Every structure is written in C-alpha cells, then in structure tokens.
C-alpha positions in Angstrom: 0.0 0.0 0.0 1.4 3.5 -0.8 2.7 5.3 2.2 3.2 8.9 3.1 6.5 10.4 1.9 7.9 12.6 4.6 10.5 15.0 3.3 13.1 17.0 5.2 15.6 19.4 3.6 18.8 18.7 5.6 20.4 15.9 7.5 20.4 18.0 10.7 16.6 18.3 10.4 16.3 14.6 9.6 18.3 13.6 12.7 15.7 15.3 15.0 12.4 14.6 13.2 13.2 11.3 11.5 13.0 9.1 14.6 9.7 10.7 15.6 8.1 10.2 12.1 9.7 6.9 10.9 6.7 4.9 11.9 4.3 7.1 9.9 5.9 6.8 6.5 9.1 6.9 4.5 11.4 9.7 5.7 13.8 11.1 3.0 15.9 14.1 2.3 14.7 16.5 -0.4 17.7 18.7 -0.3 18.4 22.3 0.6 16.9 25.2 -1.4 14.4 25.6 -4.3 16.4 23.8 -7.0 17.6 20.7 -5.2 14.3 20.2 -3.4 12.2 20.4 -6.5 14.4 18.0 -8.5 14.8 15.5 -5.6 11.0 15.5 -4.8 10.2 14.9 -8.5 12.7 11.9 -8.5 11.2 10.4 -5.3 7.7 10.7 -6.6 8.6 8.9 -9.8 10.4 6.1 -8.0 7.6 4.6 -6.0 4.0 4.8 -5.0 3.2 7.7 -2.6 -0.1 8.4 -0.9 0.7 11.9 0.2 3.7 14.1 0.8 4.6 16.0 4.0 7.5 18.5 4.1 8.9 19.1 7.6 11.6 21.4 8.7 12.5 24.9 10.0 11.6 28.4 8.9 12.2 32.0 9.9 9.3 33.9 11.3 8.5 37.2 9.5 6.9 39.0 12.4 5.7 38.5 16.0 2.6 36.6 14.9 4.8 33.5 15.2 6.9 32.7 18.2 10.3 31.0 18.0 10.0 27.4 19.0 6.4 27.0 17.8 5.3 24.9 14.7 2.8 25.8 12.0 0.9 24.0 9.3 0.6 26.0 6.1 -2.4 26.0 3.7 -0.7 28.2 1.1 2.9 28.6 -0.1 4.1 31.5 -2.3 7.4 32.0 -4.2 9.4 35.2 -4.0 12.4 35.8 -6.3 11.2 34.5 -9.7 10.5 37.4 -11.9 12.4 40.6 -12.6 14.4 43.0 -10.5 15.6 43.0 -6.9 14.6 44.4 -3.5 11.7 46.9 -3.5 11.8 46.9 -7.3 11.2 43.2 -7.7 8.2 42.2 -9.9 6.9 38.7 -9.6 6.5 36.5 -12.7 2.7 36.5 -12.3 2.5 40.3 -12.4 4.4 40.2 -15.7 1.9 37.8 -17.2 4.1 34.7 -16.9 3.0 31.4 -15.4 5.9 29.3 -14.0 4.1 26.4 -15.6 1.2 26.8 -18.0 -0.4 23.4 -17.2 -0.6 20.2 -19.1 -3.5 20.1 -21.6 -6.1 18.8 -20.9 -5.2 19.4 -17.2 -4.9 23.2 -16.8 -5.3 22.6 -13.0 -1.6 21.7 -13.0 -0.7 25.3 -13.9 1.7 27.0 -11.5 1.7 30.7 -10.8 3.3 32.5 -7.8 1.3 30.8 -5.1 0.1 27.2 -4.6 -2.4 25.7 -2.2 -1.3 22.9 0.2 -2.9 20.9 2.9 -3.6 17.3 1.8 -7.2 17.1 3.0 -8.4 20.6 3.9 -11.7 20.8 5.7 -14.1 23.8 5.8 -13.0 26.2 8.5 -9.5 24.8 9.0 -7.4 27.6 10.4 -4.2 26.4 8.7 -5.8 26.9 5.3 -5.3 30.7 5.7 -1.6 30.4 6.9 0.8 31.6 4.1 4.5 30.5 3.8 6.8 32.3 1.4 9.7 30.3 -0.2 12.8 32.2 -1.2 16.1 31.4 -2.9 18.1 33.1 -0.2 17.0 33.8 3.4 16.7 37.4 4.5 20.0 38.9 5.7 18.5 41.7 7.6 15.4 43.8 8.5 15.4 45.6 5.1 14.9 42.3 3.2 12.3 41.2 5.7 10.4 44.5 5.1 10.5 43.8 1.3 9.0 40.4 1.8 6.4 41.6 4.3 5.3 44.3 1.8 5.1 41.7 -1.0 3.3 39.1 1.2 1.5 40.9 4.1 -0.2 37.6 5.1 3.0 35.5 5.1 4.0 34.2 8.6 7.4 32.8 7.7 10.0 32.2 5.0 11.6 28.9 4.0 13.6 27.7 1.1 11.9 24.5 -0.1 8.1 24.7 0.4 7.1 26.1 -3.0 9.5 23.9 -4.9 8.1 20.7 -3.2 4.5 21.8 -3.7 5.2 22.5 -7.4 6.7 19.0 -7.9 3.7 17.5 -6.1 1.3 19.5 -8.2 2.9 18.3 -11.5 2.5 14.7 -10.2 -0.9 15.1 -8.8 0.0 14.3 -5.2 -1.4 16.2 -2.2 1.2 17.9 0.0 1.3 19.3 3.5 3.9 21.6 4.9 4.8 21.8 8.6 7.5 24.2 9.7 9.0 24.9 13.1 10.0 28.6 13.7 13.7 28.4 14.6 14.5 32.1 14.3 13.3 35.6 13.4 13.9 36.1 9.6 16.8 38.4 9.0 18.6 37.4 12.2 21.8 35.7 11.0 23.2 35.2 14.5 22.7 31.5 14.9 23.4 31.7 18.7 19.9 33.1 19.0 18.2 30.4 17.0 16.3 27.5 18.6 16.6 24.9 15.9 16.1 21.8 18.0 13.1 23.3 19.8 11.6 24.3 16.5 12.1 20.8 15.1 10.7 19.1 18.1 7.5 21.2 17.8 7.4 20.5 14.0 7.7 16.8 14.6 4.9 16.8 17.1 2.6 18.7 14.8 3.6 16.5 11.8 2.5 13.4 13.8 -0.9 15.0 14.4 -1.2 15.9 10.7 -0.3 12.4 9.6 -2.7 10.8 12.1 -5.6 12.9 11.1 -8.4 11.1 9.3 -8.8 12.4 5.8 
C-alpha cells in the first residue's frame, strides 16, 4: 500500500524529526533550497507509489505573529524571487503575465503561478488553510529584506527555502502535499546563537505526527 512520503531538507533536520516520524511513512531528504528540493522531490515521486507528501523542517518567522519554538501547518505557499528586479523593485512573474508552468492540456489545473495551495485534506473552517508561507532562494539577511517580503506578502507568517518547490513538484505529479515548519529564528537574524533549531524541530515533529494521524 502506498505510504506517506515525509521530506526533510537537511540531515540535521532529519536527525531530529526522523525518529519521531519513521513509523508514519518513508522519511527522505529532499535537499536544501528551491532547485535541489524540486528536483529531488520529483525523483522520489517517480520512483515509488506515494499516498501523500509531508514536508517538515525549520523556517524563519517574518513577524511577531509566530513565536520562536512553535510549529505551524501552512495551507498556502508562495514563491518570492522568480520574476524581474531585486529588492523593492522586484516584480513577480505573475505580475508580468508569466506562469511558472502553463499546465498540461487537458489538465490546466496543474498550472503553477506564484502561489500554490497545500494541505492534503483541507476541511471547511480549518485555520491552517489561511496560513501563508513564502519560499525564497536566499534567506533574508537583515530587516530591510524582511520588510520587502512583508510588503510583497503581508499575510505570510514565515519564510523557508523549499516549500514552494516541493509543492510545485507534487502539483505536477498530482500528489497532495502538506507543509509543517518549526520557527527556529526571526527572519533576517543571521546570529545562529539566538536560533532555537532543536526546539523548533521538536515542535514541528509533534505537529507533523498530528497531521499524519488525522483522518482524511
């Protein structure tokens, strides 16, 4: 019987969440960043039967709506960085009239713009369906870059580097995907001594178990 595919970007993340989630599906690395995670996810989906996909890892909180050490399930994931320009002058591909993928006729539902839904089995009224994650090629290096992302995506709670890529690979293969992220740091803070990576991953693993055990 096809089992859930549980993806984690890095080996450090896998060392913490892997033992907690091993009994709930196949745990595998998807790689770090937008390019590697998209390519590796596509490869894993083509290799074997998969019932659903869950991406688990850390993220940087974009404002005080999310606390360091907490975990969140996201119902939407956007992409920032594919388009034209940089910083405040950046224009997303969608605003220029470009889809990242036009869709496979006769299945236009596979089209990929600058935001994708996630949540394998959303139910009416689920709070997580409103939570937005933004995926970037490079994490914010300071408050100025955080401000740019908050202006572009006022609803976004956190930034990561794989969510949109994994969701895009799953959309092309027709697999439902969930994203759970633990908040390890404030976005833009590059002083890792203030990060709480293990606490964030423990919280993410706990939430991931609840997501996987939920009845569709």
